[in-house]
C-alpha atoms as a printed R data frame, in Angstrom:
    type eleno elety resid chain resno       x       y       z
1   ATOM     1    CA   MET     A     1 116.851 130.828  76.464
2   ATOM     2    CA   PRO     A     2 117.343 133.690  78.986
3   ATOM     3    CA   LYS     A     3 120.799 134.561  80.262
4   ATOM     4    CA   PRO     A     4 121.682 132.950  83.610
5   ATOM     5    CA   LEU     A     5 121.097 135.077  86.683
6   ATOM     6    CA   PRO     A     6 124.254 135.561  88.778
7   ATOM     7    CA   PHE     A     7 123.903 134.676  92.464
8   ATOM     8    CA   PRO     A     8 120.080 134.784  92.601
9   ATOM     9    CA   GLU     A     9 120.082 134.084  96.338
10  ATOM    10    CA   ILE     A    10 122.396 137.051  96.964
11  ATOM    11    CA   LEU     A    11 120.316 139.347  94.771
12  ATOM    12    CA   THR     A    12 117.181 138.273  96.619
13  ATOM    13    CA   ARG     A    13 118.787 139.081  99.942
14  ATOM    14    CA   VAL     A    14 119.910 142.476  98.639
15  ATOM    15    CA   ALA     A    15 116.400 143.285  97.404
16  ATOM    16    CA   ARG     A    16 114.907 142.216 100.716
17  ATOM    17    CA   SER     A    17 117.363 144.037 102.979
18  ATOM    18    CA   VAL     A    18 118.392 147.084 100.929
19  ATOM    19    CA   GLY     A    19 115.283 147.547  98.817
20  ATOM    20    CA   THR     A    20 115.021 148.812  95.268
21  ATOM    21    CA   PRO     A    21 116.080 150.427  93.024
22  ATOM    22    CA   THR     A    22 119.626 149.214  93.674
23  ATOM    23    CA   TYR     A    23 122.705 148.607  91.586
24  ATOM    24    CA   VAL     A    24 124.629 145.476  92.625
25  ATOM    25    CA   TYR     A    25 128.264 144.956  91.588
26  ATOM    26    CA   PHE     A    26 130.125 141.633  91.754
27  ATOM    27    CA   GLU     A    27 133.837 141.883  92.483
28  ATOM    28    CA   ARG     A    28 134.534 138.448  90.992
29  ATOM    29    CA   THR     A    29 133.351 139.419  87.519
30  ATOM    30    CA   ILE     A    30 135.599 142.489  87.338
31  ATOM    31    CA   ARG     A    31 138.638 140.481  88.410
32  ATOM    32    CA   LYS     A    32 137.962 137.765  85.837
33  ATOM    33    CA   GLN     A    33 137.549 140.265  82.996
34  ATOM    34    CA   ILE     A    34 140.860 141.933  83.827
35  ATOM    35    CA   GLU     A    35 142.561 138.542  83.948
36  ATOM    36    CA   ARG     A    36 141.003 137.547  80.612
37  ATOM    37    CA   LEU     A    37 142.467 140.546  78.839
38  ATOM    38    CA   HIS     A    38 145.867 140.179  80.517
39  ATOM    39    CA   GLY     A    39 145.893 136.537  79.425
40  ATOM    40    CA   ALA     A    40 145.061 137.366  75.822
41  ATOM    41    CA   LEU     A    41 147.945 139.855  75.715
42  ATOM    42    CA   GLU     A    42 150.517 137.816  77.606
43  ATOM    43    CA   MET     A    43 152.856 137.626  74.613
44  ATOM    44    CA   VAL     A    44 152.776 141.411  74.167
45  ATOM    45    CA   PRO     A    45 154.472 143.933  76.490
46  ATOM    46    CA   HIS     A    46 151.336 145.778  77.498
47  ATOM    47    CA   ARG     A    47 149.596 148.004  79.991
48  ATOM    48    CA   LEU     A    48 145.918 148.263  80.845
49  ATOM    49    CA   LEU     A    49 144.029 151.432  81.736
50  ATOM    50    CA   TYR     A    50 140.406 151.622  82.863
51  ATOM    51    CA   ALA     A    51 138.054 154.002  81.064
52  ATOM    52    CA   MET     A    52 136.677 155.539  84.234
53  ATOM    53    CA   LYS     A    53 133.626 157.020  82.516
54  ATOM    54    CA   ALA     A    54 132.095 153.534  82.461
55  ATOM    55    CA   ASN     A    55 131.676 153.564  86.247
56  ATOM    56    CA   GLY     A    56 133.669 155.765  88.580
57  ATOM    57    CA   HIS     A    57 132.489 154.474  91.960
58  ATOM    58    CA   PRO     A    58 135.430 154.582  94.405
59  ATOM    59    CA   GLN     A    59 134.934 150.906  95.327
60  ATOM    60    CA   ILE     A    60 135.361 149.882  91.699
61  ATOM    61    CA   LEU     A    61 138.353 152.187  91.355
62  ATOM    62    CA   ARG     A    62 139.895 150.540  94.399
63  ATOM    63    CA   GLN     A    63 139.627 147.127  92.774
64  ATOM    64    CA   ILE     A    64 141.009 148.489  89.500
65  ATOM    65    CA   GLN     A    65 143.954 149.940  91.422
66  ATOM    66    CA   THR     A    66 144.592 146.689  93.304
67  ATOM    67    CA   ALA     A    67 144.745 144.877  89.958
68  ATOM    68    CA   GLY     A    68 147.515 147.212  88.784
69  ATOM    69    CA   VAL     A    69 145.374 148.855  86.109
70  ATOM    70    CA   GLY     A    70 145.745 152.574  85.405
71  ATOM    71    CA   ILE     A    71 143.106 155.198  84.614
72  ATOM    72    CA   ASP     A    72 141.875 156.890  81.445
73  ATOM    73    CA   ALA     A    73 140.284 160.120  82.705
74  ATOM    74    CA   VAL     A    74 138.209 162.381  80.464
75  ATOM    75    CA   SER     A    75 137.400 165.287  82.793
76  ATOM    76    CA   PRO     A    76 138.982 167.223  85.663
77  ATOM    77    CA   GLY     A    77 136.526 165.506  88.016
78  ATOM    78    CA   GLU     A    78 137.614 162.036  86.945
79  ATOM    79    CA   LEU     A    79 141.255 163.080  87.138
80  ATOM    80    CA   LEU     A    80 140.893 164.502  90.639
81  ATOM    81    CA   LEU     A    81 138.972 161.466  91.905
82  ATOM    82    CA   ALA     A    82 141.619 159.102  90.532
83  ATOM    83    CA   LEU     A    83 144.411 161.025  92.234
84  ATOM    84    CA   ARG     A    84 142.521 161.217  95.519
85  ATOM    85    CA   MET     A    85 141.953 157.459  95.312
86  ATOM    86    CA   GLY     A    86 145.719 157.039  95.311
87  ATOM    87    CA   PHE     A    87 146.512 156.538  91.647
88  ATOM    88    CA   ARG     A    88 149.902 158.028  90.855
89  ATOM    89    CA   PRO     A    89 150.060 160.754  88.191
90  ATOM    90    CA   GLU     A    90 152.043 158.403  85.964
91  ATOM    91    CA   ASP     A    91 149.125 155.915  86.151
92  ATOM    92    CA   VAL     A    92 146.648 158.392  84.649
93  ATOM    93    CA   LEU     A    93 146.117 159.466  81.041
94  ATOM    94    CA   PHE     A    94 144.048 162.652  80.678
95  ATOM    95    CA   SER     A    95 141.950 162.474  77.498
96  ATOM    96    CA   ALA     A    96 139.437 165.316  77.777
97  ATOM    97    CA   ASN     A    97 137.499 165.926  74.570
98  ATOM    98    CA   ASN     A    98 137.520 169.551  73.358
99  ATOM    99    CA   MET     A    99 139.804 170.368  76.265
100 ATOM   100    CA   THR     A   100 139.503 173.896  77.616
101 ATOM   101    CA   THR     A   101 142.490 176.058  78.457
102 ATOM   102    CA   GLY     A   102 141.638 175.778  82.135
103 ATOM   103    CA   GLU     A   103 141.479 171.987  81.928
104 ATOM   104    CA   MET     A   104 144.819 171.922  80.125
105 ATOM   105    CA   HIS     A   105 146.523 173.931  82.865
106 ATOM   106    CA   PHE     A   106 144.828 171.919  85.618
107 ATOM   107    CA   ALA     A   107 145.939 168.574  84.175
108 ATOM   108    CA   HIS     A   108 149.491 169.806  83.630
109 ATOM   109    CA   ARG     A   109 149.692 170.957  87.246
110 ATOM   110    CA   GLN     A   110 148.687 167.450  88.342
111 ATOM   111    CA   LYS     A   111 151.721 166.098  86.430
112 ATOM   112    CA   VAL     A   112 149.673 163.645  84.362
113 ATOM   113    CA   LEU     A   113 150.200 162.931  80.686
114 ATOM   114    CA   LEU     A   114 147.819 164.830  78.423
115 ATOM   115    CA   ASN     A   115 146.298 163.008  75.459
116 ATOM   116    CA   ILE     A   116 145.448 165.760  72.965
117 ATOM   117    CA   GLY     A   117 143.036 165.296  70.077
118 ATOM   118    CA   GLU     A   118 142.873 168.785  68.541
119 ATOM   119    CA   LEU     A   119 145.650 170.463  66.570
120 ATOM   120    CA   SER     A   120 144.843 173.891  68.016
121 ATOM   121    CA   ARG     A   121 145.013 172.525  71.579
122 ATOM   122    CA   LEU     A   122 148.362 170.890  70.795
123 ATOM   123    CA   GLU     A   123 149.630 174.267  69.601
124 ATOM   124    CA   ALA     A   124 148.340 175.957  72.757
125 ATOM   125    CA   TYR     A   125 149.921 173.303  74.961
126 ATOM   126    CA   GLY     A   126 153.252 173.685  73.200
127 ATOM   127    CA   LYS     A   127 153.199 177.455  73.675
128 ATOM   128    CA   ALA     A   128 152.281 177.145  77.365
129 ATOM   129    CA   TYR     A   129 154.650 174.279  78.190
130 ATOM   130    CA   PRO     A   130 157.471 173.986  75.643
131 ATOM   131    CA   GLY     A   131 159.413 170.761  76.030
132 ATOM   132    CA   ALA     A   132 156.566 168.964  77.831
133 ATOM   133    CA   ASP     A   133 155.608 165.321  77.327
134 ATOM   134    CA   VAL     A   134 152.461 164.649  75.327
135 ATOM   135    CA   CYS     A   135 150.341 161.920  73.781
136 ATOM   136    CA   ILE     A   136 148.413 162.479  70.534
137 ATOM   137    CA   ARG     A   137 144.968 161.084  69.826
138 ATOM   138    CA   LEU     A   138 144.674 160.281  66.135
139 ATOM   139    CA   ASN     A   139 141.555 159.701  64.086
140 ATOM   140    CA   PRO     A   140 142.512 156.767  61.827
141 ATOM   141    CA   GLN     A   141 139.372 157.407  59.745
142 ATOM   142    CA   VAL     A   142 138.095 153.942  60.698
143 ATOM   143    CA   GLY     A   143 135.212 153.770  63.191
144 ATOM   144    CA   ALA     A   144 133.085 151.039  64.796
145 ATOM   145    CA   GLY     A   145 130.595 150.599  67.634
146 ATOM   146    CA   HIS     A   146 127.226 149.227  68.738
147 ATOM   147    CA   HIS     A   147 125.387 152.465  67.803
148 ATOM   148    CA   GLU     A   148 126.149 155.485  65.651
149 ATOM   149    CA   HIS     A   149 126.306 157.671  68.764
150 ATOM   150    CA   VAL     A   150 129.319 155.745  70.109
151 ATOM   151    CA   ILE     A   151 131.453 155.562  66.959
152 ATOM   152    CA   THR     A   152 134.431 157.752  67.798
153 ATOM   153    CA   ALA     A   153 136.502 157.788  64.627
154 ATOM   154    CA   GLY     A   154 135.910 158.329  60.947
155 ATOM   155    CA   ALA     A   155 134.964 161.294  58.792
156 ATOM   156    CA   ASP     A   156 131.919 162.223  60.923
157 ATOM   157    CA   SER     A   157 133.661 161.970  64.292
158 ATOM   158    CA   LYS     A   158 134.650 164.908  66.484
159 ATOM   159    CA   PHE     A   159 137.394 162.852  68.155
160 ATOM   160    CA   GLY     A   160 141.092 162.888  67.414
161 ATOM   161    CA   ILE     A   161 143.302 164.651  64.896
162 ATOM   162    CA   PRO     A   162 142.764 163.156  61.421
163 ATOM   163    CA   VAL     A   163 145.756 161.051  60.481
164 ATOM   164    CA   GLU     A   164 146.208 163.090  57.286
165 ATOM   165    CA   PHE     A   165 147.352 165.986  59.493
166 ATOM   166    CA   MET     A   166 150.449 164.157  60.707
167 ATOM   167    CA   PRO     A   167 152.817 166.636  58.973
168 ATOM   168    CA   GLU     A   168 151.142 169.500  60.867
169 ATOM   169    CA   ILE     A   169 151.371 167.516  64.125
170 ATOM   170    CA   ILE     A   170 155.084 166.946  63.598
171 ATOM   171    CA   SER     A   171 155.583 170.639  62.841
172 ATOM   172    CA   VAL     A   172 153.943 171.681  66.137
173 ATOM   173    CA   LEU     A   173 155.914 169.075  68.105
174 ATOM   174    CA   GLU     A   174 159.203 170.304  66.629
175 ATOM   175    CA   GLN     A   175 158.371 173.990  66.938
176 ATOM   176    CA   HIS     A   176 157.740 173.714  70.690
177 ATOM   177    CA   GLY     A   177 160.100 170.857  71.517
178 ATOM   178    CA   LEU     A   178 157.249 168.672  72.740
179 ATOM   179    CA   ARG     A   179 158.226 165.082  73.519
180 ATOM   180    CA   LEU     A   180 155.807 162.629  71.940
181 ATOM   181    CA   ARG     A   181 155.516 159.687  74.326
182 ATOM   182    CA   GLY     A   182 152.527 157.915  72.803
183 ATOM   183    CA   LEU     A   183 150.050 157.695  69.955
184 ATOM   184    CA   HIS     A   184 146.432 156.922  70.795
185 ATOM   185    CA   GLN     A   185 143.237 155.943  69.042
186 ATOM   186    CA   HIS     A   186 139.764 154.941  70.188
187 ATOM   187    CA   ILE     A   187 137.396 154.076  67.366
188 ATOM   188    CA   GLY     A   188 134.172 153.288  69.222
189 ATOM   189    CA   SER     A   189 132.360 151.509  72.031
190 ATOM   190    CA   GLY     A   190 130.724 148.103  72.273
191 ATOM   191    CA   ILE     A   191 132.661 146.585  69.368
192 ATOM   192    CA   PRO     A   192 131.474 142.960  69.071
193 ATOM   193    CA   ASP     A   193 134.509 141.590  67.237
194 ATOM   194    CA   PRO     A   194 138.063 142.653  68.183
195 ATOM   195    CA   ALA     A   195 139.137 141.957  64.618
196 ATOM   196    CA   THR     A   196 137.171 145.080  63.675
197 ATOM   197    CA   LEU     A   197 139.857 147.073  65.447
198 ATOM   198    CA   TRP     A   198 142.601 145.825  63.215
199 ATOM   199    CA   ASP     A   199 142.149 148.191  60.277
200 ATOM   200    CA   ALA     A   200 142.516 151.130  62.675
201 ATOM   201    CA   VAL     A   201 145.390 149.481  64.550
202 ATOM   202    CA   SER     A   202 147.274 149.048  61.289
203 ATOM   203    CA   VAL     A   203 146.992 152.780  60.631
204 ATOM   204    CA   LEU     A   204 148.236 153.589  64.127
205 ATOM   205    CA   LEU     A   205 151.210 151.210  63.932
206 ATOM   206    CA   LYS     A   206 152.229 152.627  60.560
207 ATOM   207    CA   GLN     A   207 152.345 156.128  62.056
208 ATOM   208    CA   ALA     A   208 154.041 154.951  65.255
209 ATOM   209    CA   ALA     A   209 156.857 153.344  63.297
210 ATOM   210    CA   GLU     A   210 157.931 156.839  62.226
211 ATOM   211    CA   PHE     A   211 158.777 157.855  65.816
212 ATOM   212    CA   PRO     A   212 161.808 155.928  67.124
213 ATOM   213    CA   ASP     A   213 161.502 157.273  70.678
214 ATOM   214    CA   LEU     A   214 157.826 156.480  71.129
215 ATOM   215    CA   GLU     A   215 157.094 154.725  74.446
216 ATOM   216    CA   PHE     A   216 153.641 153.312  73.735
217 ATOM   217    CA   VAL     A   217 150.782 152.911  71.295
218 ATOM   218    CA   ASN     A   218 147.340 153.072  72.897
219 ATOM   219    CA   LEU     A   219 144.788 151.033  70.963
220 ATOM   220    CA   GLY     A   220 141.898 152.452  72.981
221 ATOM   221    CA   GLY     A   221 139.014 150.415  74.329
222 ATOM   222    CA   GLY     A   222 135.580 149.608  72.994
223 ATOM   223    CA   LEU     A   223 135.606 145.838  73.517
224 ATOM   224    CA   GLY     A   224 132.002 144.675  73.617
225 ATOM   225    CA   VAL     A   225 130.187 142.274  75.934
226 ATOM   226    CA   PRO     A   226 127.311 139.879  75.173
227 ATOM   227    CA   TYR     A   227 124.141 141.682  76.230
228 ATOM   228    CA   ARG     A   228 121.731 139.358  74.410
229 ATOM   229    CA   PRO     A   229 121.262 135.662  75.279
230 ATOM   230    CA   ASP     A   230 122.280 134.590  71.775
231 ATOM   231    CA   GLU     A   231 125.518 136.590  71.808
232 ATOM   232    CA   SER     A   232 128.835 134.995  72.719
233 ATOM   233    CA   PRO     A   233 131.646 136.512  74.783
234 ATOM   234    CA   LEU     A   234 134.492 138.041  72.822
235 ATOM   235    CA   ASP     A   235 136.921 135.422  71.582
236 ATOM   236    CA   LEU     A   236 140.057 137.081  72.887
237 ATOM   237    CA   GLY     A   237 142.028 133.933  72.185
238 ATOM   238    CA   ASP     A   238 141.220 134.248  68.497
239 ATOM   239    CA   PHE     A   239 142.225 137.916  68.566
240 ATOM   240    CA   ALA     A   240 145.519 137.017  70.263
241 ATOM   241    CA   SER     A   241 146.295 134.201  67.837
242 ATOM   242    CA   ARG     A   242 145.524 136.371  64.798
243 ATOM   243    CA   PHE     A   243 147.160 139.623  65.851
244 ATOM   244    CA   GLY     A   244 149.276 138.943  68.938
245 ATOM   245    CA   ASP     A   245 152.395 138.041  66.986
246 ATOM   246    CA   THR     A   246 152.174 141.258  64.957
247 ATOM   247    CA   LEU     A   247 151.773 143.398  68.079
248 ATOM   248    CA   ALA     A   248 154.574 141.545  69.858
249 ATOM   249    CA   ALA     A   249 156.918 141.947  66.872
250 ATOM   250    CA   PHE     A   250 156.138 145.650  66.647
251 ATOM   251    CA   SER     A   251 156.768 146.043  70.357
252 ATOM   252    CA   ARG     A   252 160.135 144.260  70.160
253 ATOM   253    CA   THR     A   253 161.271 146.088  67.036
254 ATOM   254    CA   HIS     A   254 160.334 149.539  68.300
255 ATOM   255    CA   ASP     A   255 160.763 149.014  72.058
256 ATOM   256    CA   THR     A   256 157.180 150.170  72.504
257 ATOM   257    CA   GLU     A   257 154.452 149.077  74.912
258 ATOM   258    CA   VAL     A   258 150.922 148.320  73.730
259 ATOM   259    CA   TRP     A   259 148.186 149.917  75.839
260 ATOM   260    CA   PHE     A   260 144.479 149.108  76.021
261 ATOM   261    CA   GLU     A   261 141.868 151.141  77.924
262 ATOM   262    CA   PRO     A   262 138.606 149.176  78.279
263 ATOM   263    CA   GLY     A   263 135.724 150.367  80.415
264 ATOM   264    CA   ARG     A   264 132.603 148.410  79.499
265 ATOM   265    CA   PHE     A   265 134.565 145.167  79.107
266 ATOM   266    CA   PHE     A   266 135.753 145.276  82.718
267 ATOM   267    CA   VAL     A   267 132.550 146.259  84.522
268 ATOM   268    CA   ALA     A   268 129.371 145.854  82.413
269 ATOM   269    CA   GLU     A   269 128.694 142.215  83.256
270 ATOM   270    CA   ALA     A   270 129.539 142.847  86.907
271 ATOM   271    CA   GLY     A   271 126.429 144.974  87.439
272 ATOM   272    CA   VAL     A   272 122.748 144.178  88.025
273 ATOM   273    CA   LEU     A   273 120.033 146.799  88.503
274 ATOM   274    CA   LEU     A   274 117.289 145.579  90.844
275 ATOM   275    CA   ALA     A   275 113.823 147.102  90.517
276 ATOM   276    CA   THR     A   276 110.358 146.321  91.825
277 ATOM   277    CA   ALA     A   277 107.279 145.875  89.650
278 ATOM   278    CA   THR     A   278 104.936 148.543  91.000
279 ATOM   279    CA   THR     A   279 102.050 148.337  88.515
280 ATOM   280    CA   ILE     A   280 100.684 145.890  85.950
281 ATOM   281    CA   LYS     A   281  98.573 147.451  83.194
282 ATOM   282    CA   ASP     A   282  97.118 144.871  80.805
283 ATOM   283    CA   ASN     A   283  95.541 146.671  77.860
284 ATOM   284    CA   GLY     A   284  94.575 143.465  76.105
285 ATOM   285    CA   ASP     A   285  97.015 143.620  73.219
286 ATOM   286    CA   ARG     A   286  99.895 144.852  75.381
287 ATOM   287    CA   CYS     A   287 100.829 144.453  79.026
288 ATOM   288    CA   PHE     A   288 102.846 147.232  80.664
289 ATOM   289    CA   VAL     A   289 104.904 146.527  83.767
290 ATOM   290    CA   GLY     A   290 105.845 149.711  85.609
291 ATOM   291    CA   VAL     A   291 108.896 149.634  87.866
292 ATOM   292    CA   ASP     A   292 110.393 151.899  90.526
293 ATOM   293    CA   SER     A   293 113.344 152.839  88.307
294 ATOM   294    CA   GLY     A   294 113.641 154.522  84.944
295 ATOM   295    CA   MET     A   295 115.777 156.139  82.298
296 ATOM   296    CA   ASN     A   296 117.163 158.405  85.015
297 ATOM   297    CA   HIS     A   297 118.946 155.326  86.407
298 ATOM   298    CA   LEU     A   298 119.661 153.435  83.182
299 ATOM   299    CA   VAL     A   299 119.448 155.597  80.078
300 ATOM   300    CA   ARG     A   300 121.069 153.201  77.583
301 ATOM   301    CA   PRO     A   301 117.801 151.605  76.323
302 ATOM   302    CA   THR     A   302 116.321 155.061  75.701
303 ATOM   303    CA   MET     A   303 119.455 156.671  74.261
304 ATOM   304    CA   TYR     A   304 120.782 153.796  72.156
305 ATOM   305    CA   GLY     A   305 117.942 151.275  71.974
306 ATOM   306    CA   SER     A   306 120.239 148.994  73.950
307 ATOM   307    CA   TYR     A   307 119.191 145.518  75.016
308 ATOM   308    CA   HIS     A   308 119.465 144.438  78.654
309 ATOM   309    CA   GLU     A   309 118.223 141.043  79.751
310 ATOM   310    CA   ILE     A   310 115.412 141.306  82.324
311 ATOM   311    CA   LEU     A   311 114.706 138.385  84.652
312 ATOM   312    CA   ASN     A   312 112.031 137.888  87.299
313 ATOM   313    CA   LEU     A   313 113.968 137.340  90.503
314 ATOM   314    CA   THR     A   314 110.853 136.599  92.541
315 ATOM   315    CA   ASN     A   315 109.087 134.270  90.124
316 ATOM   316    CA   PRO     A   316 111.836 132.839  87.887
317 ATOM   317    CA   ASP     A   317 109.875 129.705  86.930
318 ATOM   318    CA   GLY     A   318 106.675 131.488  85.919
319 ATOM   319    CA   ALA     A   319 105.223 131.072  82.455
320 ATOM   320    CA   LEU     A   320 106.806 133.350  79.882
321 ATOM   321    CA   ARG     A   321 104.660 136.321  78.848
322 ATOM   322    CA   PRO     A   322 105.421 139.339  76.656
323 ATOM   323    CA   TYR     A   323 105.708 142.623  78.546
324 ATOM   324    CA   ASP     A   324 106.657 146.225  77.979
325 ATOM   325    CA   VAL     A   325 108.829 147.019  81.006
326 ATOM   326    CA   VAL     A   326 108.627 150.764  81.556
327 ATOM   327    CA   GLY     A   327 110.060 153.246  84.025
328 ATOM   328    CA   ASN     A   328 108.560 155.910  86.263
329 ATOM   329    CA   ILE     A   329 109.827 158.960  84.338
330 ATOM   330    CA   CYS     A   330 107.396 161.215  82.486
331 ATOM   331    CA   GLU     A   331 108.751 160.371  79.046
332 ATOM   332    CA   THR     A   332 107.239 157.991  76.490
333 ATOM   333    CA   GLY     A   333 110.725 156.760  75.689
334 ATOM   334    CA   ASP     A   334 111.272 155.621  79.294
335 ATOM   335    CA   ARG     A   335 111.225 151.950  78.403
336 ATOM   336    CA   PHE     A   336 113.586 149.138  79.416
337 ATOM   337    CA   ALA     A   337 112.060 146.550  77.076
338 ATOM   338    CA   LYS     A   338 109.301 146.289  74.486
339 ATOM   339    CA   ASN     A   339 107.297 143.109  73.927
340 ATOM   340    CA   ARG     A   340 109.919 141.157  75.901
341 ATOM   341    CA   GLU     A   341 109.165 137.654  77.175
342 ATOM   342    CA   VAL     A   342 109.750 137.457  80.934
343 ATOM   343    CA   ALA     A   343 108.582 134.915  83.505
344 ATOM   344    CA   GLU     A   344 105.128 136.016  84.694
345 ATOM   345    CA   ILE     A   345 105.407 139.306  86.569
346 ATOM   346    CA   ARG     A   346 103.146 140.258  89.471
347 ATOM   347    CA   GLU     A   347 103.006 143.516  91.360
348 ATOM   348    CA   GLY     A   348 105.718 143.467  94.003
349 ATOM   349    CA   ASP     A   349 108.018 141.087  92.113
350 ATOM   350    CA   TRP     A   350 111.698 141.970  92.029
351 ATOM   351    CA   LEU     A   351 113.213 142.258  88.558
352 ATOM   352    CA   ALA     A   352 116.905 141.970  87.714
353 ATOM   353    CA   ILE     A   353 118.191 144.031  84.777
354 ATOM   354    CA   LEU     A   354 121.502 142.489  83.767
355 ATOM   355    CA   ASP     A   355 124.841 143.814  82.491
356 ATOM   356    CA   THR     A   356 124.350 147.302  83.902
357 ATOM   357    CA   GLY     A   357 127.741 147.816  85.540
358 ATOM   358    CA   ALA     A   358 128.919 150.124  82.735
359 ATOM   359    CA   TYR     A   359 127.238 153.376  81.713
360 ATOM   360    CA   GLY     A   360 124.422 152.818  84.190
361 ATOM   361    CA   MET     A   361 125.057 154.768  87.363
362 ATOM   362    CA   SER     A   362 127.721 156.870  85.637
363 ATOM   363    CA   MET     A   363 125.049 158.259  83.284
364 ATOM   364    CA   ALA     A   364 122.299 158.493  85.911
365 ATOM   365    CA   SER     A   365 120.538 161.760  86.698
366 ATOM   366    CA   HIS     A   366 117.968 163.404  88.962
367 ATOM   367    CA   TYR     A   367 115.520 163.929  86.095
368 ATOM   368    CA   ASN     A   368 111.947 164.466  87.368
369 ATOM   369    CA   LEU     A   369 113.631 165.145  90.730
370 ATOM   370    CA   ARG     A   370 113.857 161.437  91.407
371 ATOM   371    CA   ALA     A   371 116.634 160.216  93.658
372 ATOM   372    CA   LEU     A   372 119.535 158.012  92.634
373 ATOM   373    CA   PRO     A   373 119.489 154.289  93.487
374 ATOM   374    CA   ALA     A   374 121.545 152.600  96.165
375 ATOM   375    CA   GLU     A   375 124.713 150.707  95.215
376 ATOM   376    CA   VAL     A   376 125.851 147.412  96.746
377 ATOM   377    CA   TRP     A   377 129.202 145.627  96.553
378 ATOM   378    CA   VAL     A   378 129.431 141.825  96.583
379 ATOM   379    CA   PRO     A   379 132.945 140.719  97.606
380 ATOM   380    CA   GLU     A   380 134.424 137.677  95.925
381 ATOM   381    CA   ASP     A   381 135.722 135.943  99.058
382 ATOM   382    CA   ASN     A   382 132.367 136.075 100.877
383 ATOM   383    CA   PRO     A   383 129.425 137.101  98.680
384 ATOM   384    CA   ALA     A   384 126.997 136.767 101.589
385 ATOM   385    CA   GLN     A   385 128.771 139.719 103.243
386 ATOM   386    CA   PHE     A   386 127.597 142.234 100.673
387 ATOM   387    CA   ARG     A   387 127.537 145.849 101.762
388 ATOM   388    CA   VAL     A   388 125.989 149.129 100.730
389 ATOM   389    CA   ILE     A   389 128.581 151.403  99.120
390 ATOM   390    CA   SER     A   390 126.178 154.248  98.240
391 ATOM   391    CA   GLU     A   391 122.995 154.935 100.161
392 ATOM   392    CA   ARG     A   392 119.765 155.526  98.290
393 ATOM   393    CA   GLN     A   393 118.727 159.148  98.550
394 ATOM   394    CA   SER     A   394 115.359 160.058 100.005
395 ATOM   395    CA   PRO     A   395 113.246 162.796  98.371
396 ATOM   396    CA   ALA     A   396 113.913 164.972 101.422
397 ATOM   397    CA   GLN     A   397 117.683 164.539 101.047
398 ATOM   398    CA   LEU     A   398 117.543 165.365  97.334
399 ATOM   399    CA   VAL     A   399 115.436 168.481  97.811
400 ATOM   400    CA   GLY     A   400 117.492 169.540 100.819
401 ATOM   401    CA   ARG     A   401 120.655 169.362  98.746
402 ATOM   402    CA   ILE     A   402 119.109 171.443  95.989
403 ATOM   403    CA   MET     A   403 117.999 174.076  98.471
404 ATOM   404    CA   ARG     A   404 121.437 174.192 100.140
405 ATOM   405    CA   GLU     A   405 123.262 174.592  96.835
406 ATOM   406    CA   ALA     A   406 120.885 177.107  95.309
407 ATOM   407    CA   VAL     A   407 122.091 180.715  95.074
408 ATOM   408    CA   MET     A   408 118.973 182.682  95.939
409 ATOM   409    CA   PRO     A   409 118.487 186.448  96.135
410 ATOM   410    CA   SER     A   410 117.645 187.666  99.590
411 ATOM   411    CA   ALA     A   411 113.927 188.133 100.194
């Protein structure tokens, strides 16, 4: 049974009036996901941050800000955008991986808290800014995720300072008078069962208990969403009932907040990528449907083999047929689905690719010199009053930008 299509009449109107390819984001879904996580943690003094890398569109950031959620920024660009959107420095955690010296100085000048995951960078920060506040990203040597490329802890991971190096961490903190405000971990992305986090959380809490002045423990993000029709939403109630009391007791005993920093969980299900079937190529044993989008707009199926439900918006009641849904990029791997049953597709039909609000547009590119899609916002109070929040580029606009930015020798 296919996943239900959200607001099919709204998506049809968007496709008709805005065209394709277009990302569509539903405000209501983001709000509900934030409320779900707040509700699951209601017994625990907590704070939520948003992993901005999932989708950094200013409209989404505005909703995140309105909900009282802070920002996890992983680059100077994300940090600067968050600040310019009105997030206060104290609402932003800067967690750049393999942070450069320039990035370190830039973040410190912005008065945000740095989350440092390399011992050498911690030493450099202490030398540059003795007595400064800091957060430490630990590698608890426990990793999880929907694909090996998104597991961010364990022996093979580049992220975080291995927990075995805690004596060296303490030595650097003491040598430079750094004030440790928080301990952080993030073990992976797209974790289907929150209970998987618990082994890593236990490691983090054990270390945190050794620091009486610690303000928070950051359990990271990585909460998964149900991409496939047979997958169920995360049972946050079960997670809360199994682990909430432990987190609450730790928080009371140590006067410490518990932080989470989801990205995908907040925005993935809020997004739909609309595309048009441009060609049908039936080779007898396989039928290829070409669309006016590709891996340059949604790279997850190519990069991770990720599943995204694809529904025929124009002909939803057509007979199911197996299709390979492929993009318009000159790469064999440019494929959204292989041998996937979809209601009969005809040239010109609009297709809806679901759960694309996270790591869709934020990972998009101009590969093959193809333009980026439009983006549309659907407000909760009046979905019919959707609006374009990013215009689709024309080829002329894309090439014009390249020519303007190019540094060319004089003829």
